[in-house]
C-alpha positions in Angstrom: -21.7 -8.1 1.7 -19.9 -7.6 4.9 -16.1 -6.9 4.5 -13.4 -7.6 7.1 -10.5 -5.3 6.5 -7.3 -6.4 8.2 -4.9 -3.6 9.0 -7.7 -1.2 8.5 -6.5 1.3 11.1 -3.2 1.8 9.2 -2.4 4.6 6.8 -3.6 2.8 3.7 -6.1 0.6 5.5 -8.0 3.5 7.0 -8.4 5.1 3.6 -9.7 1.8 2.2 -12.1 1.4 5.1 -13.5 4.9 4.8 -13.8 4.8 1.0 -15.7 1.5 1.1 -18.0 2.6 3.9 -18.7 6.0 2.2 -19.9 4.0 -0.8 -22.4 2.0 1.3 -20.3 -1.1 1.9 -20.6 -2.8 5.3 -17.1 -3.0 6.8 -15.4 -3.8 10.0 -11.7 -3.6 10.8 -9.2 -6.0 12.5 -5.9 -4.3 13.5 -3.2 -5.2 16.1 -2.5 -1.4 16.4 1.3 -1.9 16.0 1.2 0.9 13.5 -2.6 1.5 13.2 -4.3 4.5 14.8 -7.9 3.9 16.1 -8.9 7.6 15.6 -8.4 7.2 11.9 -11.7 5.3 11.8 -15.1 6.8 12.4 -17.2 5.4 15.2 -19.5 3.8 12.6 -16.8 1.3 11.6 -16.3 -1.4 14.2 -12.7 -2.0 15.3 -11.5 -5.4 16.6 -8.1 -5.2 18.3 -6.2 -8.4 17.3 -3.8 -10.1 14.9 -4.3 -12.1 11.7 -2.0 -14.7 13.5 -4.8 -15.4 16.0 -6.8 -18.1 14.3 -9.3 -18.5 17.2 -10.0 -14.8 17.1 -10.4 -14.7 13.3 -12.9 -17.6 13.3 -15.0 -15.8 16.0 -14.9 -12.5 14.2 -15.9 -14.0 10.9 -18.8 -15.8 12.4 -20.1 -13.1 14.8 -20.1 -10.5 12.0 -21.3 -12.8 9.2 -18.3 -11.7 7.1 -18.7 -12.5 3.4 -15.5 -11.0 2.0 -12.0 -10.1 3.3 -9.6 -7.3 2.3 -6.2 -8.2 3.7 -3.8 -5.3 4.2 -2.2 -6.3 7.6 1.5 -6.8 7.1 4.9 -5.5 8.0 6.2 -3.5 5.1 9.7 -1.9 5.7 12.3 -3.2 3.3 15.3 -2.5 5.4 13.7 -4.0 8.5 12.8 -7.1 6.5 16.5 -7.6 5.6 17.4 -7.4 9.3 14.4 -9.5 10.5 13.5 -12.0 7.7 12.0 -14.6 9.9 9.7 -12.1 11.6 8.5 -10.9 8.1 7.8 -14.4 6.9 6.1 -15.3 10.2 3.8 -12.3 10.2 3.3 -11.6 6.5 3.0 -15.2 5.2 2.1 -17.0 8.5 -0.6 -14.5 9.2 -2.0 -14.8 5.7 -2.0 -18.6 6.0 -3.9 -18.4 9.3 -6.4 -16.0 7.8 -7.0 -18.0 4.7 -7.6 -21.1 6.8 -10.3 -19.3 8.7 -11.8 -17.9 5.5 -12.0 -21.3 3.9 -13.5 -22.9 7.1 -16.1 -20.1 7.2 -17.1 -20.7 3.6 -16.1 -17.1 2.5 -15.7 -16.9 -1.3 -14.2 -13.4 -1.9 -10.6 -12.4 -0.9 -8.7 -9.2 -1.8 -4.9 -9.2 -1.1 -2.7 -6.2 -0.7 0.5 -7.0 -2.6 3.3 -4.7 -3.8 5.4 -3.7 -6.8 8.3 -5.0 -4.7 7.5 -8.5 -6.1 9.1 -7.3 -9.4 12.5 -6.5 -8.0 14.6 -4.5 -10.5 13.3 -5.2 -14.0 14.9 -3.5 -17.0 11.7 -2.4 -18.7 10.1 0.9 -19.6 6.7 -0.1 -18.2 6.2 -3.0 -15.7 3.2 -5.1 -16.7 1.7 -7.9 -14.7 3.6 -10.4 -17.0 7.0 -8.9 -16.1 9.0 -11.6 -14.4 9.0 -11.4 -10.6 12.4 -11.3 -8.9 12.0 -9.6 -5.5 15.2 -8.2 -3.9 14.2 -8.2 -0.2 12.5 -10.5 2.2 9.5 -8.1 2.2 9.1 -8.5 -1.5 9.5 -12.2 -1.2 6.7 -12.4 1.4 4.4 -10.5 -0.9 5.1 -12.8 -3.8 4.7 -15.9 -1.6 1.5 -14.3 -0.4 0.2 -14.1 -3.9 1.0 -17.7 -4.5 -0.7 -18.7 -1.3 -3.8 -16.6 -2.1 -4.2 -18.2 -5.5 -3.6 -21.7 -4.3 -6.2 -21.3 -1.5 -8.6 -19.8 -4.1 -8.3 -22.8 -6.3 -8.5 -25.3 -3.5 -11.5 -23.7 -1.8 -13.5 -22.0 -4.5 -12.5 -18.5 -3.4 -12.4 -15.7 -5.9 -9.3 -13.6 -5.4 -7.8 -10.3 -6.5 -4.1 -9.3 -5.8 -3.3 -5.6 -6.0 0.3 -4.7 -6.6 0.8 -1.2 -5.2 3.5 1.2 -6.5 4.7 4.2 -4.5 1.8 5.4 -2.3 1.6 9.1 -1.1 -0.8 11.8 -0.1 -3.9 11.8 2.2 -7.6 12.1 1.6 -7.8 14.1 4.9 -5.0 15.6 7.0 -5.8 13.4 9.9 -5.3 10.3 7.7 -1.8 11.2 6.7 1.1 8.8 6.9 2.7 9.3 10.3 5.7 7.1 9.5 9.0 8.4 8.1 9.8 5.5 5.8 8.6 6.7 2.4 10.2 9.5 0.3 7.6 12.2 0.8 7.5 12.1 4.7 11.3 11.5 4.7 11.8 14.8 2.9 9.3 16.6 5.1 11.1 15.3 8.2 14.5 16.5 7.0 13.1 20.0 6.1 11.3 20.2 9.5 14.6 19.5 11.3 16.4 22.2 9.2 18.3 19.6 7.3 18.8 19.2 3.5 16.8 16.4 1.8 18.8 13.5 0.6 19.0 12.0 -2.9 20.6 8.5 -3.1 22.5 8.5 -6.3 22.4 10.9 -9.3 24.3 8.7 -11.8 21.5 6.4 -12.9 20.7 6.0 -16.6 17.6 8.3 -16.4 17.1 11.8 -17.8 18.4 13.6 -14.6 20.4 10.8 -13.2 18.0 10.1 -10.3 15.7 7.1 -9.9 12.3 7.3 -11.6 9.2 6.0 -9.8 5.4 5.8 -10.2 3.5 7.5 -7.4 -0.1 6.8 -6.6 -2.4 8.9 -4.4 -3.6 6.9 -1.5 -7.2 8.0 -2.2 -6.9 6.6 -5.7 -5.5 3.4 -4.2 -8.5 3.2 -1.9 -10.8 3.6 -4.9 -9.0 0.7 -6.6 -9.8 -1.5 -3.6 -13.4 -0.5 -3.8 -13.5 -1.3 -7.5 -11.8 -4.7 -6.8 -14.2 -5.5 -4.0 -17.2 -4.7 -6.1 -15.8 -6.9 -8.9 -15.6 -9.8 -6.4 -19.1 -9.0 -5.0 -20.5 -9.0 -8.5 -19.7 -12.7 -8.8 -16.3 -12.7 -10.6 -14.6 -16.0 -10.3 -11.0 -17.1 -10.5 -8.0 -14.9 -9.7 -6.9 -11.5 -10.9 -3.6 -9.7 -10.3 -3.2 -6.1 -11.3 -0.8 -3.2 -10.9 -2.1 -0.1 -9.1 -0.1 3.0 -10.4 -0.5 6.0 -12.6 1.7 4.7 -15.5 3.8 7.9 -15.3 7.3 8.3 -14.0 8.6 11.1 -11.7 12.3 11.3 -10.8 13.4 11.7 -7.3 14.9 15.1 -8.1 11.7 16.2 -9.7 9.8 15.1 -6.6 12.1 16.9 -4.2 11.8 20.1 -6.3 8.1 19.8 -6.1 8.1 19.3 -2.4 10.2 22.5 -2.1 7.6 24.4 -4.1 4.8 23.2 -1.9 6.5 23.7 1.4 8.3 26.9 0.5 11.6 25.4 1.6 13.8 25.0 -1.4 16.9 23.8 0.5 19.1 22.1 -2.1 19.3 18.3 -1.7 22.4 16.5 -0.7 23.5 13.8 -3.1 24.7 10.6 -1.4 25.8 7.3 -2.7 23.4 4.9 -4.3 21.5 2.5 -2.0 21.9 -1.2 -2.8 18.9 -2.6 -4.7 17.4 0.7 -6.0 16.1 0.2 -9.5 16.8 3.0 -11.9 13.2 3.0 -13.1 10.0 1.4 -11.8 6.8 2.6 -13.5 3.6 0.6 -13.8 1.5 -0.2 -16.8 -2.0 0.5 -15.4 -3.8 -0.8 -18.5 -5.0 -4.0 -17.0 -6.6 -2.3 -13.9 -8.4 0.1 -16.2 -9.7 -2.8 -18.3 -10.6 -5.3 -15.6 -11.7 -2.9 -12.7 -12.8 0.1 -14.7 -10.4 2.1 -12.6 -7.7 4.6 -13.3 -5.9 7.1 -11.1 -7.4 10.6 -11.1 -5.0 12.6 -8.8 -1.6 14.0 -9.8 1.7 14.2 -7.9 1.2 17.8 -6.9 -2.0 16.9 -5.2 -0.3 14.0 -3.4 2.4 16.3 -2.1 0.0 19.1 -1.1 -2.3 16.8 0.8 0.6 15.0 2.4 2.0 18.3 3.6 -1.3 19.4 5.1 -1.3 16.1 7.1 2.4 16.5 8.1 1.8 20.0 9.4 -1.2 18.8 11.4 0.9 16.2 13.1 4.1 18.4 13.2 3.0 22.0 13.9 6.6 23.0 14.2 6.9 22.4 10.5 4.7 25.3 9.6 7.1 28.2 9.9 5.0 30.7 8.0 
């Protein structure tokens, strides 16, 4: 097997590429470097600079490297940006996927792993979200991920491609400090950023129907997520047919206030958070049922939330030395 990983120089993608290569898989990366960082990848992993929207490039790369499987992570992924730029999100996330699947089918590739998101579920009123929970995305980003799943399964049926869709919950942490998330869009780096600038962390709403009034989320260590990709790729390589869609989470909820308190313990900065009004569209609770992934992929998360925060903080300090105030 030779795996093409699109978006493989990104925060999640580089973890996936490294994890697969470390376990003996042959991988190469395609990334447009709009958010990817080439130095996240070791020299042993080839990097092609390009976009999944470039059909001619895709066909050449698939042929020249004798690719036999694809892991597709390349996508735009900011919810607020998707609300402001819906056409861009549909063009890049769905259009890029369509172009890639066309090239995959033409090349006769029979294994495809798609990076989806828990955003496909929207705001379900359930204790645990299973793969059978109805999907009702609340943003163009979530819509593009759901449409992407539909497209992956349709192409799989039409062209005999075995497919897996992984629905990520909230990703945090870093396997190594240099691989840490450099964006400030997810809650952990957002809190780090506020503390580094001497500002109080923000909590959006403390009147939800949860034990402490703040939203409850399922957090997954990015290294565990990478291991889930490896497990799914090996399932495909082993000859599994048809399509599989699974949640990737820990199956345990952590409230925003609990997470902010833990971040204070890890960083040593216990500045009290500011409570601001709710943000539109935030679900009170979004926690995965991870039972199907354990059954179908023989995978389960091994790392806890403290390990996520501690590893993320080491990466943050590496990239922001001013944050380490002793």
